[in-house]
Backbone as CSV, one residue per row, in Angstrom:
resi,resn,N_x,N_y,N_z,CA_x,CA_y,CA_z,C_x,C_y,C_z
1,MET,-0.345,15.722,24.252,-1.233,15.122,23.070,-1.067,15.937,21.747
2,ILE,-1.320,17.524,22.168,-1.084,18.232,21.282,0.284,18.326,20.579
3,THR,1.348,18.347,21.728,2.744,18.428,21.438,3.184,17.333,20.744
4,ALA,2.860,16.080,20.961,3.258,14.816,20.248,2.706,14.924,18.753
5,LEU,1.609,15.487,18.634,0.988,15.662,17.269,1.759,16.522,16.484
6,PHE,2.218,17.803,16.880,3.047,18.751,16.360,4.682,18.427,15.974
7,ARG,5.022,17.554,16.949,6.546,17.165,16.780,6.408,15.988,15.672
8,THR,5.289,15.217,15.762,5.311,14.008,14.528,5.487,14.925,13.172
9,VAL,4.313,15.842,13.277,4.072,16.636,11.921,5.286,16.986,11.139
10,ILE,5.661,17.748,12.113,7.140,18.705,11.828,8.246,17.491,11.339
11,LEU,8.363,16.873,11.999,9.533,15.552,11.404,9.217,14.814,10.580
12,TYR,8.097,14.537,10.284,7.541,13.789,9.153,7.774,14.668,7.959
13,LEU,7.266,15.841,8.065,7.207,17.022,6.739,8.862,17.036,6.577
14,LEU,9.595,17.340,7.571,10.885,17.544,7.400,11.448,16.289,6.524
15,LEU,11.328,15.225,7.162,11.751,13.914,6.417,11.482,13.587,4.649
16,ILE,10.134,14.293,4.572,9.496,14.074,3.166,10.330,14.875,2.511
17,VAL,10.573,16.210,2.861,11.251,17.105,2.097,12.695,16.819,1.760
18,GLY,13.353,16.128,2.848,14.660,15.705,2.650,14.850,14.631,1.690
19,LEU,14.023,13.772,1.998,13.979,12.469,1.055,13.713,12.687,-0.535
20,ARG,12.712,13.947,-0.338,12.632,14.133,-1.844,13.424,14.903,-2.622
21,LEU,14.742,15.571,-2.096,15.788,16.400,-2.371,16.910,15.212,-3.073
22,THR,16.816,13.931,-2.236,17.463,12.971,-2.722,17.693,12.347,-3.840
23,GLY,16.373,12.545,-4.412,16.106,12.105,-5.760,14.804,10.934,-5.873
24,LYS,14.359,10.553,-6.873,13.239,9.574,-6.972,14.115,8.133,-7.317
25,ARG,14.176,7.636,-6.201,14.738,6.022,-6.376,13.937,5.212,-5.639
26,GLN,13.894,4.013,-5.611,13.284,2.826,-4.747,14.225,2.467,-4.027
27,ILE,13.891,1.870,-2.918,14.985,1.135,-1.830,15.899,0.396,-2.360
28,GLY,15.323,-0.589,-3.359,16.382,-1.488,-3.999,17.360,-0.631,-4.996
29,GLU,17.144,0.586,-5.419,17.949,1.248,-6.395,18.887,2.307,-5.500
30,LEU,19.075,2.365,-4.119,19.544,3.325,-3.578,21.031,2.869,-3.508
31,GLU,22.049,3.898,-3.649,23.513,3.698,-3.600,23.972,3.449,-2.282
32,PRO,24.971,2.976,-1.716,25.386,2.706,-0.378,25.139,4.228,0.584
33,ILE,25.657,5.398,-0.095,25.476,6.441,0.790,24.159,7.132,1.042
34,GLU,23.357,6.676,-0.203,21.678,7.013,-0.001,21.107,6.313,1.042
35,LEU,21.470,4.787,1.073,20.704,3.774,1.969,21.090,4.325,3.406
36,VAL,22.468,4.563,3.738,22.863,4.838,5.077,22.334,6.057,5.336
37,LEU,22.035,7.239,4.609,21.299,8.550,5.050,19.713,8.145,5.272
38,THR,19.209,7.337,4.665,17.773,6.952,4.801,17.616,6.326,6.341
39,MET,18.512,5.382,6.574,18.615,4.750,7.699,18.776,5.675,9.071
40,LEU,19.479,6.482,8.886,19.931,7.507,10.013,18.939,8.307,9.988
41,LEU,18.238,8.907,9.015,17.082,9.722,9.093,16.173,9.307,10.089
42,SER,15.547,7.953,9.742,14.473,7.429,10.514,14.799,7.095,11.750
43,ASP,15.903,6.889,12.110,16.253,6.578,13.646,16.623,8.067,14.238
44,LEU,17.168,9.054,13.654,17.056,10.137,14.025,15.479,10.857,14.656
45,ALA,14.518,10.423,13.668,13.319,11.363,13.851,12.451,10.025,14.797
46,SER,12.702,9.117,15.065,11.929,8.388,15.784,12.081,8.540,17.355
47,VAL,13.442,9.102,17.689,13.688,9.247,19.101,12.982,10.763,19.655
48,PRO,12.908,11.790,18.890,12.287,13.151,19.443,10.716,12.693,19.478
49,MET,10.348,11.558,18.609,9.139,11.386,18.359,8.423,10.546,19.352
50,GLN,9.072,9.793,20.320,8.677,8.970,21.013,9.069,9.609,22.478
51,ASP,10.107,10.304,22.963,10.680,10.999,24.093,10.395,12.300,23.855
52,PHE,9.720,12.809,24.710,9.070,14.275,24.834,10.239,15.009,25.536
53,ALA,10.856,14.417,26.331,11.922,15.059,27.109,13.012,15.703,26.251
54,ILE,13.207,15.192,25.263,14.067,15.561,24.128,13.602,16.798,23.559
55,PRO,14.362,17.904,23.312,13.912,19.066,22.815,13.823,18.598,21.247
56,LEU,12.874,19.238,20.547,12.577,18.969,19.093,13.805,19.169,18.467
57,LEU,14.487,20.409,18.753,15.856,20.752,18.023,16.745,19.831,17.950
58,TYR,16.927,18.812,18.883,17.651,17.902,19.103,17.610,16.816,17.929
59,GLY,16.516,16.581,17.455,16.139,15.873,16.141,16.122,16.556,15.026
60,VAL,15.911,17.894,15.049,15.987,18.686,13.870,17.429,18.932,13.295
61,ILE,18.191,19.416,14.010,19.476,19.919,13.605,20.227,18.572,13.364
62,PRO,20.245,17.424,13.787,20.979,16.300,13.099,20.482,15.831,11.741
63,ILE,19.278,15.984,11.816,18.685,15.691,10.267,19.018,16.663,9.384
64,LEU,18.951,17.729,9.566,19.301,19.116,8.736,20.876,18.710,8.504
65,THR,21.496,18.285,9.420,23.029,18.411,9.125,23.277,17.171,8.256
66,LEU,22.548,16.090,8.504,22.894,14.882,7.394,22.666,15.450,6.134
67,LEU,21.257,15.858,5.927,20.930,16.518,4.569,21.605,17.261,3.734
68,SER,22.284,18.288,4.735,23.305,19.127,4.123,24.577,18.313,3.685
69,LEU,24.915,17.501,4.536,26.281,16.783,4.048,26.190,16.047,2.936
70,SER,24.947,15.327,2.786,24.467,14.448,1.745,24.627,15.187,0.358
71,THR,23.864,16.541,0.514,23.798,17.444,-0.603,25.205,17.680,-1.104
72,LEU,26.277,18.005,-0.169,27.461,18.498,-0.258,28.255,17.347,-0.981
73,LEU,28.385,16.163,-0.503,28.804,14.971,-0.921,28.108,14.633,-2.515
74,SER,26.956,14.531,-2.687,26.426,14.545,-3.941,27.034,15.482,-5.041
75,TYR,27.078,16.472,-4.637,27.561,17.789,-5.478,29.173,17.443,-5.714
76,ALA,29.747,17.159,-4.614,31.110,17.093,-4.794,31.604,15.676,-5.860
77,SER,30.600,14.744,-5.402,30.883,13.325,-6.468,30.653,13.724,-7.923
78,LEU,29.704,14.593,-8.096,29.476,15.017,-9.538,30.605,15.474,-10.003
79,ARG,31.518,16.413,-9.329,32.556,17.066,-9.668,33.893,16.242,-9.633
80,SER,34.046,15.151,-8.918,35.202,14.213,-8.985,34.730,12.809,-8.851
81,VAL,35.557,12.486,-10.180,35.304,10.935,-10.175,35.797,9.886,-9.152
82,ARG,36.983,10.486,-8.500,37.380,9.657,-7.473,36.646,9.588,-6.480
83,LEU,35.921,10.722,-5.824,35.034,10.487,-4.616,34.133,9.892,-5.160
84,ARG,33.516,9.862,-6.269,32.311,8.855,-6.416,32.584,7.285,-6.415
85,ARG,33.658,7.048,-6.960,34.086,5.910,-6.756,34.580,5.256,-5.422
86,LEU,34.803,6.404,-4.590,35.097,5.787,-3.309,33.661,5.842,-2.517
87,MET,32.872,6.706,-2.689,31.517,6.795,-2.075,30.588,5.694,-2.608
88,CYS,30.475,5.468,-3.922,29.634,4.528,-4.509,30.224,3.238,-5.151
89,GLY,31.404,3.400,-5.144,32.105,1.987,-5.790,31.634,2.061,-7.214
90,GLU,32.125,1.023,-7.797,32.115,1.129,-9.277,31.253,-0.133,-10.021
91,PRO,30.902,-0.181,-11.187,30.181,-1.175,-11.839,31.211,-2.236,-12.146
92,ALA,30.501,-3.542,-11.950,31.552,-4.763,-12.155,30.916,-5.654,-13.190
93,LEU,31.792,-5.710,-13.967,31.674,-6.937,-15.272,31.355,-8.266,-14.540
94,ILE,30.405,-8.811,-14.660,30.113,-10.056,-14.199,29.924,-11.368,-15.429
95,ILE,29.757,-10.972,-16.461,29.508,-11.865,-17.518,30.324,-11.066,-18.818
96,ASP,31.195,-11.763,-19.580,31.674,-11.201,-20.503,32.097,-12.039,-21.740
97,ASN,31.050,-11.670,-22.703,30.844,-12.699,-24.041,30.698,-14.125,-23.661
98,GLY,29.690,-13.962,-22.826,29.031,-15.448,-22.354,29.576,-16.018,-21.299
99,LYS,30.612,-15.645,-20.635,31.478,-16.388,-19.688,31.399,-15.658,-18.360
100,ILE,30.820,-16.394,-17.469,30.651,-16.171,-16.096,32.111,-15.665,-15.408
101,LEU,32.241,-14.544,-14.797,33.414,-14.254,-14.470,33.456,-14.560,-12.577
102,GLN,33.847,-15.684,-12.478,33.489,-16.181,-10.959,34.294,-15.152,-10.222
103,THR,35.722,-14.642,-10.335,36.489,-13.913,-9.471,35.664,-12.512,-9.217
104,ALA,35.125,-12.100,-10.133,34.473,-10.781,-10.003,32.924,-11.189,-9.367
105,MET,32.329,-12.234,-9.238,31.212,-12.643,-8.368,31.602,-12.717,-7.016
106,ARG,32.948,-13.551,-6.720,33.268,-13.564,-5.478,33.671,-12.188,-4.766
107,ARG,34.294,-11.450,-5.605,34.650,-10.069,-5.026,33.481,-9.135,-4.769
108,ASN,32.293,-9.517,-5.349,31.264,-8.668,-5.067,30.108,-9.484,-4.021
109,ARG,30.504,-10.934,-3.587,29.698,-11.294,-3.055,28.479,-11.661,-3.646
110,LEU,28.488,-12.196,-4.800,27.202,-12.591,-5.535,27.315,-13.875,-6.150
111,THR,26.424,-14.562,-5.321,26.189,-16.074,-5.734,25.549,-16.443,-6.948
112,LEU,25.870,-17.885,-7.573,25.371,-18.400,-8.486,23.546,-18.442,-8.853
113,ASP,23.320,-18.676,-7.656,21.883,-18.612,-7.325,21.255,-17.313,-7.727
114,GLU,21.718,-15.987,-7.064,21.628,-14.631,-7.180,21.633,-14.233,-8.533
115,LEU,22.659,-14.841,-9.226,22.899,-14.341,-10.627,21.911,-14.913,-11.532
116,LEU,21.581,-16.122,-11.312,20.721,-16.663,-12.108,19.198,-16.321,-12.142
117,GLU,18.974,-15.861,-10.879,17.684,-15.079,-10.421,17.409,-13.906,-10.977
118,GLU,18.568,-12.995,-11.118,18.565,-11.839,-11.757,18.408,-11.862,-13.088
119,LEU,18.993,-12.815,-13.837,18.946,-13.336,-15.335,17.615,-13.567,-15.846
120,ARG,16.911,-14.552,-14.900,15.604,-15.061,-15.095,14.684,-13.971,-14.888
121,GLY,14.659,-12.937,-14.071,13.979,-11.831,-14.193,14.057,-10.911,-15.390
122,GLN,14.817,-10.943,-16.027,14.958,-10.244,-17.393,14.917,-11.427,-18.472
123,GLY,14.496,-12.374,-18.473,13.932,-13.190,-19.454,14.856,-13.943,-19.940
124,VAL,15.930,-14.228,-19.320,17.242,-15.009,-19.750,17.497,-16.294,-18.926
125,THR,17.467,-17.255,-19.643,17.679,-18.396,-18.995,19.022,-19.092,-19.171
126,ASP,19.757,-18.726,-20.315,21.077,-19.257,-20.593,22.230,-18.246,-20.455
127,PRO,23.216,-18.211,-19.503,24.018,-17.297,-19.265,24.881,-17.089,-20.527
128,ALA,24.883,-18.034,-21.436,25.627,-18.080,-22.610,25.184,-17.156,-23.770
129,THR,24.207,-16.859,-23.577,23.391,-16.083,-24.487,23.711,-14.544,-24.186
130,VAL,24.348,-13.959,-23.026,24.397,-12.691,-22.421,26.023,-12.505,-23.030
131,LYS,26.274,-11.245,-23.719,27.467,-10.702,-24.140,28.018,-9.947,-23.114
132,TYR,27.095,-9.015,-22.267,27.990,-8.662,-21.026,26.769,-8.413,-19.984
133,ALA,27.023,-8.856,-18.912,26.293,-8.312,-17.673,27.062,-7.399,-16.658
134,VAL,26.591,-6.309,-16.309,27.193,-5.408,-15.599,26.576,-5.281,-13.909
135,LEU,27.042,-5.671,-12.864,26.495,-5.300,-11.807,26.592,-3.699,-11.290
136,GLU,25.554,-3.211,-11.460,25.428,-1.559,-11.147,26.102,-1.456,-9.713
137,THR,26.259,-0.101,-9.399,26.325,0.347,-7.680,25.213,0.313,-7.109
138,SER,24.276,0.155,-7.723,22.827,0.293,-6.995,22.465,-1.337,-6.497
139,GLY,23.298,-2.339,-7.087,22.949,-3.795,-7.051,21.947,-4.047,-8.008
140,LYS,21.635,-3.316,-9.050,20.889,-3.949,-10.025,21.780,-4.428,-11.252
141,LEU,21.354,-5.366,-11.913,22.172,-6.391,-12.758,21.643,-5.671,-14.210
142,SER,22.726,-5.368,-15.170,22.141,-4.578,-16.223,22.946,-5.918,-17.352
143,VAL,21.971,-6.414,-18.264,21.976,-7.467,-19.102,21.856,-7.093,-20.599
144,LEU,23.050,-7.431,-21.361,23.142,-7.019,-22.727,23.195,-8.343,-23.429
145,LEU,22.254,-8.602,-24.340,22.364,-9.652,-25.116,23.114,-9.782,-26.248
146,TYR,23.509,-10.749,-26.882,24.404,-10.862,-28.364,23.315,-10.406,-29.183
147,THR,23.765,-9.473,-30.083,22.816,-9.283,-31.365,21.987,-9.917,-31.756
148,HIS,22.235,-11.053,-31.922,21.338,-12.598,-32.784,20.553,-12.961,-31.643
149,GLN,20.475,-12.467,-30.563,19.761,-13.249,-29.554,18.673,-12.034,-28.867
150,GLN,18.859,-10.814,-29.640,17.910,-9.599,-29.368,16.750,-9.626,-30.302
151,PRO,15.408,-9.282,-29.664,14.373,-9.199,-30.724,14.724,-8.337,-32.010
152,ALA,14.305,-8.821,-33.225,14.922,-7.893,-34.486,14.027,-6.662,-34.306
153,THR,14.515,-5.575,-34.900,13.713,-4.119,-34.898,13.266,-4.017,-36.430
154,PRO,12.317,-3.110,-36.461,12.201,-2.878,-38.073,13.711,-2.145,-38.753
155,GLU,14.133,-1.543,-38.133,15.498,-0.992,-38.585,16.258,-1.949,-39.218
156,GLN,16.629,-2.954,-38.295,17.565,-4.156,-38.724,16.909,-4.767,-39.786
157,MET,15.690,-5.077,-39.976,14.921,-5.806,-40.963,14.906,-4.748,-42.442
158,GLY,15.203,-3.502,-42.269,15.194,-2.938,-43.472,13.840,-2.304,-43.702
159,LYS,13.012,-2.239,-42.821,11.813,-1.553,-42.891,11.437,-0.170,-42.226
160,SER,10.936,0.679,-43.062,10.495,1.726,-42.345,8.942,1.747,-41.655
161,VAL,9.223,2.410,-40.587,7.619,2.163,-39.889,7.354,3.595,-39.383
162,LYS,5.951,4.132,-39.119,5.596,5.458,-38.766,5.792,5.547,-37.334
163,ASP,6.473,6.675,-36.966,6.689,6.648,-35.107,4.983,7.229,-34.882
164,ASP,4.709,6.228,-33.868,3.334,6.219,-33.382,3.344,6.319,-31.989
165,VAL,4.580,6.595,-31.454,4.484,6.306,-29.777,4.639,7.816,-29.267
166,PHE,3.476,8.235,-28.695,3.298,9.396,-28.008,2.966,9.432,-26.653
167,LEU,3.462,10.392,-25.938,3.329,10.487,-24.375,2.043,10.991,-24.043
168,PRO,1.121,10.206,-23.378,-0.320,10.985,-23.129,-0.305,11.780,-22.097
169,THR,-0.941,13.102,-21.955,-1.146,13.845,-20.869,-2.618,13.835,-20.554
170,ILE,-2.750,13.606,-19.036,-3.983,13.489,-18.312,-4.679,14.763,-18.171
171,LEU,-5.708,14.738,-18.777,-6.782,16.152,-18.585,-7.640,16.104,-17.503
172,ILE,-8.085,14.874,-17.140,-9.130,14.720,-16.148,-8.494,13.339,-15.146
173,ASN,-8.197,13.569,-14.177,-7.862,12.641,-13.041,-8.750,12.296,-11.894
174,ASP,-9.646,11.250,-12.113,-10.203,10.963,-11.114,-11.550,12.168,-10.748
175,GLY,-12.049,12.394,-11.935,-13.184,13.514,-11.595,-12.678,14.918,-11.609
176,ARG,-11.225,15.164,-11.471,-10.724,16.424,-11.430,-9.749,16.902,-12.470
177,VAL,-10.321,18.009,-13.038,-9.732,18.606,-14.411,-8.302,19.304,-14.319
178,ILE,-7.528,18.870,-14.953,-5.959,19.374,-14.789,-6.096,20.452,-15.695
179,ALA,-6.215,21.629,-15.054,-6.596,22.888,-16.022,-5.232,23.374,-16.591
180,GLU,-4.127,23.026,-15.730,-2.739,23.510,-16.153,-2.455,22.511,-17.458
181,ASN,-2.425,21.522,-17.639,-2.277,20.499,-18.836,-3.262,20.776,-19.936
182,LEU,-4.646,21.225,-19.594,-5.512,21.487,-20.602,-5.042,22.942,-21.450
183,ARG,-4.511,23.802,-20.447,-3.939,25.415,-21.322,-2.799,24.702,-21.966
184,ARG,-1.897,24.180,-21.561,-0.427,23.779,-22.203,-0.607,23.142,-23.413
185,LEU,-1.581,22.490,-23.692,-1.655,21.821,-24.861,-2.740,22.550,-25.936
186,GLY,-3.029,23.815,-25.410,-3.896,24.376,-26.276,-5.416,24.353,-26.601
187,TYR,-6.021,23.413,-25.309,-7.447,23.440,-25.385,-7.978,24.223,-24.332
188,ASP,-9.514,24.383,-24.624,-10.207,25.167,-23.844,-11.492,24.345,-23.092
189,GLY,-12.099,25.291,-22.341,-13.347,24.362,-21.841,-14.287,23.910,-22.699
190,LYS,-14.381,24.513,-23.789,-15.616,24.072,-24.841,-14.896,22.582,-25.454
191,TRP,-13.736,22.690,-25.649,-13.257,21.383,-26.246,-13.295,20.374,-25.311
192,LEU,-13.210,20.584,-23.926,-13.373,19.469,-22.981,-14.652,19.294,-23.116
193,GLU,-15.883,20.065,-23.269,-17.356,19.823,-22.963,-17.620,18.799,-24.170
194,GLU,-16.859,19.267,-25.344,-17.449,18.429,-26.399,-16.893,16.833,-26.295
195,GLN,-15.714,16.977,-25.642,-15.439,15.464,-25.476,-16.106,14.504,-24.302
196,LEU,-16.719,15.334,-23.542,-17.445,14.513,-22.589,-18.790,14.354,-22.989
197,LYS,-19.360,15.269,-23.983,-20.555,14.815,-24.604,-20.346,13.631,-25.628
198,LYS,-19.128,13.553,-26.453,-18.864,12.530,-27.124,-18.673,11.300,-26.587
199,HIS,-18.564,11.183,-25.322,-18.347,9.920,-24.392,-19.578,9.873,-23.453
200,ARG,-20.606,10.775,-23.859,-21.734,10.764,-22.900,-21.489,10.800,-21.271
201,ALA,-20.658,11.573,-21.130,-20.237,12.088,-19.626,-21.205,13.333,-19.176
202,ALA,-21.813,13.293,-18.182,-22.405,14.699,-17.803,-21.496,15.652,-17.273
203,SER,-20.515,15.205,-16.651,-19.642,16.059,-15.719,-18.198,15.249,-16.001
204,PRO,-17.179,16.233,-15.597,-15.874,15.709,-15.286,-15.920,14.619,-13.812
205,SER,-16.724,14.906,-13.199,-16.941,13.907,-12.131,-17.354,12.625,-12.230
206,ASP,-17.890,12.398,-13.606,-18.116,10.840,-14.054,-16.842,10.405,-14.876
207,VAL,-15.830,11.063,-15.035,-14.765,10.590,-15.600,-13.629,10.134,-14.684
208,PHE,-13.329,8.966,-14.732,-12.050,8.421,-14.037,-10.858,9.004,-14.684
209,CYS,-10.517,8.860,-15.771,-9.403,9.383,-16.755,-9.677,9.669,-17.926
210,LEU,-9.325,10.845,-18.459,-9.131,11.452,-19.838,-7.882,11.925,-20.274
211,SER,-7.483,11.689,-21.407,-5.854,12.025,-21.649,-5.862,11.906,-23.104
212,VAL,-5.033,12.825,-23.616,-4.680,12.827,-25.124,-3.284,12.840,-25.569
213,ASP,-2.883,12.295,-26.434,-1.441,12.091,-26.608,-1.167,13.311,-27.784
214,GLY,0.253,12.949,-28.200,0.700,13.989,-28.987,0.091,13.930,-30.476
215,ALA,-0.481,12.919,-30.860,-1.339,12.821,-32.229,-2.642,13.234,-32.032
216,GLY,-3.034,13.680,-30.938,-4.639,13.980,-30.453,-5.491,12.704,-30.348
217,ALA,-4.950,11.836,-29.822,-5.808,10.573,-29.741,-6.387,10.675,-28.241
218,VAL,-7.457,10.783,-28.006,-7.953,10.874,-26.721,-8.542,9.273,-26.144
219,THR,-7.923,9.357,-24.795,-8.291,8.013,-23.996,-9.523,8.361,-23.042
220,TYR,-10.434,7.350,-23.062,-11.474,8.000,-21.988,-11.854,6.822,-21.188
221,LEU,-11.619,6.967,-19.742,-12.038,5.797,-18.843,-13.281,6.525,-18.205
222,PRO,-14.438,5.775,-17.965,-15.483,6.045,-16.967,-15.183,5.903,-15.775
223,LYS,-15.674,6.856,-14.666,-15.778,6.242,-13.422,-16.501,5.042,-13.085
224,GLU,-16.125,4.148,-12.479,-16.891,3.041,-11.948,-17.700,3.468,-10.431
225,GLY,-19.180,2.969,-10.461,-19.539,3.193,-9.412,-19.252,2.105,-8.133
226,PRO,-19.687,2.749,-6.910,-18.923,2.042,-5.844,-19.325,0.500,-5.656
227,SER,-18.322,-0.268,-5.259,-18.269,-1.826,-5.492,-18.681,-2.270,-4.278
């Protein structure tokens, strides 16, 4: 029982580290080489987890080999455009100036229903309003509308607006103070205490989220009681 526990934990942690090194992608955004790697890793890890007669190294060594090979191929594809095209393919133009390219759709085995579904997912109901639609190597459809079909921006309307978009930084996360963020923004414990008093919170444990953005605006969410 203890052996099974340790084997499972070791392989699990090894897979987490390996997949973490491959980047932050969701399953639907994986390129072919990454998808194959993920499937192989899951199979390689499951065998030594279930069969105790197989030495643990028989699972660890292939996993490390695949991760090393994937890292080398990723680095090589950054240096070579040809290799990247060979391993990952190329984006395909599906709609050009409002016209659906049926040959490109057949080449990429993309049906009309799938194309319309992807367009609807991006708020487009009429393919004629699309200037370009590109099928990316990850399988995602990138849609570029005609200029007159896009929402007007203040710049296009000749109006100047104040930049009020700032990225918030969390200082208290579910009752825990993120001291590193507090120091990075130049705040101290006294400032935090003042914010807690201002929002009538007895301690950080009463706060679900407290964040501050680049303009100094504080967002406060109290922690709710058990439901």
